[in-house]
N, C-alpha and C positions, 0 to 999 in steps of 0.2 A: 504494500499500498505506500501509495504516493505521498508525500507534503508531512513525513516524520523530522523531528528532531536526531539525527546518529552524532553519537561521539566516536570517533575512530582514531584509532591507536597504531602507531607505526614506529620503527626506529628500535634502538637501544631501551626496552619496558619490559617490565618484570609485575606479573599480576601476582597480588599478596592476599590472601586471604585467610581466614580464620578456620582452623581443622574441625569441624565440627558436621553434624546430621542435618543443619538447618538451613536456612537458605542463606547462598554464597551472594555475600557481600565486599567485594575488592576494592581493593586499593593500588591503581596502578602508579608504578614506581619508575624512575626516568633517573635511572643511577649516574653518579658522577664517576665518566669513564677517564681512569686515571691511566697516564702509559708513562716507563720510562723510555719508550723509545720514541724519539723526536718524530718519527715520520707518521706516526699515529695521530691524528686531529683530535683534538678537544671536539667534546658535541654540547650542543643545545639545546635544552626543551622548551618548546615550543607550541604555541595555541593560535591557529589559525581560523578566520572565521569570515566568510564572504561579507563586506561592508555593510549590502542591504539587509541582511538580516542582525545586525547589530543595533539595539536602539540606545541613541546617542545621548552623551553625558548630559546635553540640554533639557532631555526629560528626567534627569537626575537616576536613570535606571543603569548606566553603565558608568562608575566612577574611577575607573582603571583604563587609564590613555593608551594605547597600543606601543609596541616600543617602533613598530613600521607600517608602512604603507606600500603594498606591494601589486605590481599588475602579475596577473596572471594570465596563460595561454585559454582562456577561455569569451563565450560570448561575451561582449560588453556588459551585458547587464549582470554579469558574474564575478567581473575579472577583475574588479579591486577586491585585495583582501585585508582585512587588519590582522597584524600579527601582534601577540606578545610574547616579551620572554619572561618565561617562570622562573627562572632561578630563584630558590627562597620560597616560594608560593606551596601552601598545602592548598588543593581545590577541592571545594566540595560542590557535586553535581545535584547534592539533594537524591529524593526518590526512596523508595518502602517496597518492602518485600522480594528483596533480592533480585539476584541477574542469575539469567538461565541462559547456560551457556553450551550451545552445540557447535559441533566441528564439522568442517567438511571431510566427505570420504577420503580413509588414509593421510589425516592431518591427525596429528598431537600439538598439545603445549608440553614440554617437557618439564618435570617438576627437579628442580635442584635438589632434593631429598633425595628422589629417587636415584638421581646419579650417583649421590655421596652413599646411597645404603649399597651400590656396586663395592664401592672401597670400606663397608663395613665401617663408617663414621655416622655416628648419632648428628641431627642438624639442630642447631639453635639459631633460629632468626630472632634478629635485631630489630628488637620493635621499635627503636627511634627512627630506622628507616620509614615507617610510615611518615612522616614530616617531611615537608621539603627545606633544604636548610642550603645554605650558601659554602656551609663548610663541614656537613658531614655527609654520610655515603651517598643519599638522594639529592638531588637536583630540586626535583618537583613532585610532588605525589597528588593524584586525584580519586577522590574516592566517590564510587559511584553505589547508591543504595538499591538500583532499580531498572530493569529495563532485557532487553531480549539482545542476547550478543549471539552475533555469528565468528568464528575464528576460522579463515583462511587463510591462504597463499594468493597474493597479490600477482608476484611475478613470475615466480619460479620454485619447483620443488625445492626445500630448504636439507638440512642434516640430512645423508644417511647413512652415518659412522659417528661414534663417539672416540676419541683416544684422549690417552694422558697429554697432559699439558705438557711435562718436561720432555716426552717422546715427540709430539709436536715439534718443538722447539728444537731439538736436534736436528730430527727430518728435515725442515727448514734452512739448518745450517749445512747440509747435506753429512753430517757426521751418525746417522744413527735412521733407523726403519721407524715408523711410529705405528705399530699392531693396532688394529681395532679391538677396544673394550667392550664395547655394545654398538650394536647395529640395530636400530630399534623397527619396530614394525610398521609404525607409522613414520611419517614426514613430517618435521617443523613447520609451525606457524610462521607469518609475518606481519599479521595485520589483525584487528576485531575491532569489529564494530558492535555497537551496544546500541540499540534502538530503542528511546524513551516513548513506548507506544501511546498516543493520545496525546502529547503535548503538543500543545501550540507554541508554548513562551517557557522560556530556563532561565533562572536568577543565578548564574556561577558565583559561590560566595569564593575569595581568593582571600588567603589567611598569610601575607609575610611571615618569614622569622622571626622579622622585628617591624614596630608599628602598628599599625591601624589596618584594621582590614576592609577591602576593595570588592567591587564585585560588577560583573559583565552579563547583560542581560541580552539573549538572544531570544529573535522570533521567527517563529515558519510562514511561510507565505500560506501553505496548505498543499502544496498542487507539488512542487518539486524538494527531496531532502534537504535538510539543511544540516549541512555536516559541520562539525565542530574537531579540528585535526588537530590531535594532540601526539608529538614527534620530537623524537630524540636523534638528533642524526649528525652526524660530521661534514666537512666540507669537502672532504678525499671522493678521487671519483675511484669507484671498484677497482682493486688490484687483478693481476692476473696470477703472482703470486706472493704469498704461499698460499696454500687450497687447505688454509685451516681458521678457523675462525678464533682466532686469538681474542678479539675484543671480549668474545661472552666470558673470560676468566673472570671478570672483574664482576662480574653478577656473586660471587662466590663472598665478594666483598659486605654483603648484606646478611651473612650468618656470622656468628659468633664464633672463632677459632682462636684457643687459648695462644700458641706463636704463629698467627698469622693464616693467610690460604695457602694449603698446602701446595706442593710443588706439582704433584701427580692429578689435580681434579680434571676433571672429563672436559673436554670441549668439542665440539662439533668439527666434523672434516666436512667440505662443501663441494658438490657436485658442479662439474664446470657450467660454468653462464656466458651467454656471448658477452655480458659486460668484464667479466671477469670473477673470480672465488671470492675476494673481500666484499662484503659493504656490511651497512647498519641493517642487518634483516632478524636473524634469529632471536624471538622471544624465551622466554621461558616463566614459569610460575613458581610459588613457596607455599605452600600451606603452613601454617605454626599453629 
């Protein structure tokens, strides 16, 4: 059904939710992607909304001005996009009743605790990560209380094997093989759409790590879907080599380890793609 408000998550995102038998109330985390390798770019957690769907500040409904105004490759009616830099923000999309998630056939959202179980390591989620911060492990966090979610692959099949991080590094350096530790029955997803059925208007509450809260109000035209895009991407072009998703290892910083993230955590190996192997695609989840 057209005319819905849709929250779209893409890029380096981890879906965190309490481990319970009740309704799923996820918080979508945009981790701080820290690298010692200078060739890897920092990521930016951004929210993008078409200008015509945003109730402007003059009405008092949108109190946080955008960081950028950009022109997209779309019909002129939808071309101007407003972009907010969410670093340090926790966003509450409201809603109730939980989020029902369906997966396209043959796809999964890999759970970090499942990967650590292969290593016989218990996992403890750092719940401080549920808040956006300018200095902590998560740059932005978006809580969604209700809706219908579809998890799918927007561009190409994702990971088809998992290998030890240290073995992947050695293989990339040409000093050893990277044996497959896990070959998943399903491939990873790289995009999640949460449809807020029945809503024609949504006010997002944005709480900074310091300072007063703000809000952004979005209105649907009731004809075409209104997409609120949340992305956590770098500005690198995809690389042809190495063929391992080294960025994925940063997700483990959301877990608590006594002596730091182990060197043998599992990361995805990637199938070939026309634009190269490495991109900001594979998502993950953690139940706590």
